[in-house]
C-alpha positions, 0 to 999 in steps of 0.5 A: 594415593587418595590425593590423586584420586580426589584430583582425578574426580575433580578433573572428571567433574569439571569436564562433565560440567563443561560438557553439560553447559556446552551441549545446550549452547551447541544445540541452540547454535545448530538450531539457529544455523538450520534456520539461517540455512533455510532462509538462505535457501529461498532465492532472493528474486521470486518473480514480478507481477503486473496488476490492473485495478478495476474497482475504480472503473466499476464504481462509475458504472454503479453510479459513483461520481469518480472514475479511476484505474491504475497499474501496479508493478510488484517485485517479490523478494524472498517471498517476504518483502514486496516493493511496489510501484503504482501509477493511475489516472483519476477523473470526475465531472459532477454537479452537487444536487444541493448546491449546484456546484460543478467540479471537474478534475482529471490527472495521473497519480503515483504511489510507491511502497512495500508489502509484507507477506505474513505467509512467507514461511508457507510458500506452498499456499496459493496466495498471500495475506499481506500488510503494506504502506504507500506514499502517494502524490499527484499534481493537477488542475481543476475547474469549479463553478456555481450559479451566480450569487446575489450581492447582499449590498447592491441587491440585484447585482450578481457575483459570478463564481467560476474558476478554471485551471486552478493548480494544486498538488497533494501528497498522502500516506496509506496503510493497507491490508490485502489478499492475493490469490492464485486462480490459474497458472500465472493469473491472480486476483487481489483485494486491498483495503486502504486507510489514507492519511492526507499529508500536504495540500497546496491550497487555492485562494478562492476555492476548495478541493473536492476530489483528489486523484488517487486519494478520493474525496478531500478529507483529512482521512479516507478509506479506499478499496482496490480489486485487481487482476494480476499476472505474474511474468514468466521469468 
């Protein structure tokens, strides 16, 4: 009789132990399932926006040497991932006050990349705080000329310095952070700060690049700013 009771107690303890072990696991699985369901409830497609950068136009008005403008198209996926395509046009026609070197260039440029919305869990907010990456490319020709130089050997002989239609191409990468805010119905405003890293440059034999459309002045790295007016398409 005692053996049966002991056997019964052991069986009950084993069942109780298995239940205690199973409950936390079950709770964790249920919690994970709820999170997955919440994420799955967010539709994949969250809209498409078209933006126009006006910062590059304003820089020329305030005395800059460079004019640029660009159009961007963004597709919002899950309110979290935002593939982006950007196409723009940059131009400059300037003369350096110190050296009298004149530089002229104008060309389109292209960028593709992705933004990541850090506030994807808060769709009720009227905007995004995001980070992103871009790959940029441009292919163009430029003109450069300067006053003739005196030949150091023959004295009065002048050496002209003028090159037209010098062809080149440049690619670069960008790391950026930005904000997009809803101002009225489907209209937004957006700002971004961009850190640009020059990657590949096709160099010319006798001249040096001064300006790269879409990148800025020719340095190994560059900082850029955009200020865009944005419209969300109504579908």
